[in-house]
N, C-alpha and C positions, 0 to 999 in steps of 0.2 A: 503493500501499499505507499504510495508517494504523499506527498507532502499537499500535493492538491488535488487528490481524491475526496470526493464527498461522501461522508459516513450516512450510512443508510437511516441514523438517527434523524441526520439534519435534512433529510427528504422527506421525512413524514413529518416535520413539523409542521404544525397548523399556522394560517398566515390569517393574518385581520384584512378583510374584505373592507377597503373604504367607501366605495358604493353603497351598499348598504347602510351603512352609519350615516352618511350624509343623508341620503332619502329619510331614516328617522329621524335626524335630526331637523330636516325640512318639513316633516309631517307635524313635529311636536310645534315647532314655532308656529306654523300655520295653526294649529289645535289653542293654542295661546292666545292669537291673535283673535280669531274667531271668539273665543270665551269674552275677551277681554272688550270686544264691541258690543256682544250683546248683554252683557254684564255693566254696561256704563250708564250709571246713571248722571244726570246732571248736576252735579253738585259745586259748581265754580263757585259758587257764594257759599262761605260760611252762616248758615241758617240756624237759630234755635227752631227744630220743629216742632209744633204743638203735638201731646199726647194723647194717645186714646187707649182706654180700654178694649173697644172694639175693632180695631185696626184690622183690616184682611188687606194682604196683598193682592194685588190686582193683576190680571193677566195685561201686559203691556205689548204694544206694537212698535217696531223698531222706528216707525217714522213719528215719534210722539213729539209733541210741542211741549217744551218745559219750560213756565213762567214762574222764575223766579223772583219774589217781593222782598225785597229788604225791609229792615225794622224802618225806616224813613220814607220806605215810600218808591223806591226806584224799582221800574222794572225790566230784568233782565233776561234775554231768551238768546241764547246760543253765544254767550259771553258779549253780546252788545246791548248796549243799555238804550231803553224806550221810555219816552214820556206817554199819557194816557192816549193821546190822538195817533203817536208814532205803533203802538201797540194795535189800537185797533184797525189801523191800514194794513199794516202787516199782517195781521191775522185776516183782513179781508181778503188778501192777495194769497194769501196760504190756503183758504177754504175755497177758492176759485179753481186751484188745481187739484185739491183733496177734498171734496165734500165731508166725508166723515172723519175728519182728522181727532185723533184724541189729543186732550190739551190735560197736561197736569200741573198743577198751581201748587207750589211751594212757595209759603207764606210764613215769616218770621214771625214766632209766637208772641213777640210782642208788637208786633207791625199793628197799625191801625184798620179796622173791620172796612174803611171807606176805600183803602187800596184793593183790597181782595173782591169787594163790590166794582170797582173799578175796571179791574180784569175780568170779571165775570160781565160786565155790559161789553167789552170789549167781545169777549166770545160770542155774547149772543148779538151783536152785530153783523159780526161775521157768519150767523146761522150756525156756530159750534154747539154740539150739543153733548159729545162724549165728553166729559169733564169731570176730572178726577181731584182730591187732594190729597195732598204729602203729609202723611204724619207719621210719628214712630210709635211702636208700641209701650202701653203704659203696664209694664211688668208687677210694678208695686201693686195695684188696683186687680181687685178679684173678685 
């Protein structure tokens, strides 16, 4: 046996296949990207949501509109701030394209009731009727 002969042990050694590893990494990346898109709740504003003992998680569509209402009455949709008129005109233009659009109102628990009514009025002007309110489940109340 010379120095350059390959032993039988080295010929039978398993080899790591890189193509399947790349495929698995790609599919794992795609899986986590899809999960992140579907689990993304629009929480660009830090709001103190009110608590409810009877809060129920509803089925949400992917194209929902989330209206965030801050404590001082600012309306924010998709990281863009609107006044009352701007919110109404934006909702009207969206309702023309998607008449059964789902709207979720996330209002701070310390915001005035008039701001929520203004958002509801804007939805009414746009003829949007699938409206939900975002709350947190109150675990202390039974």
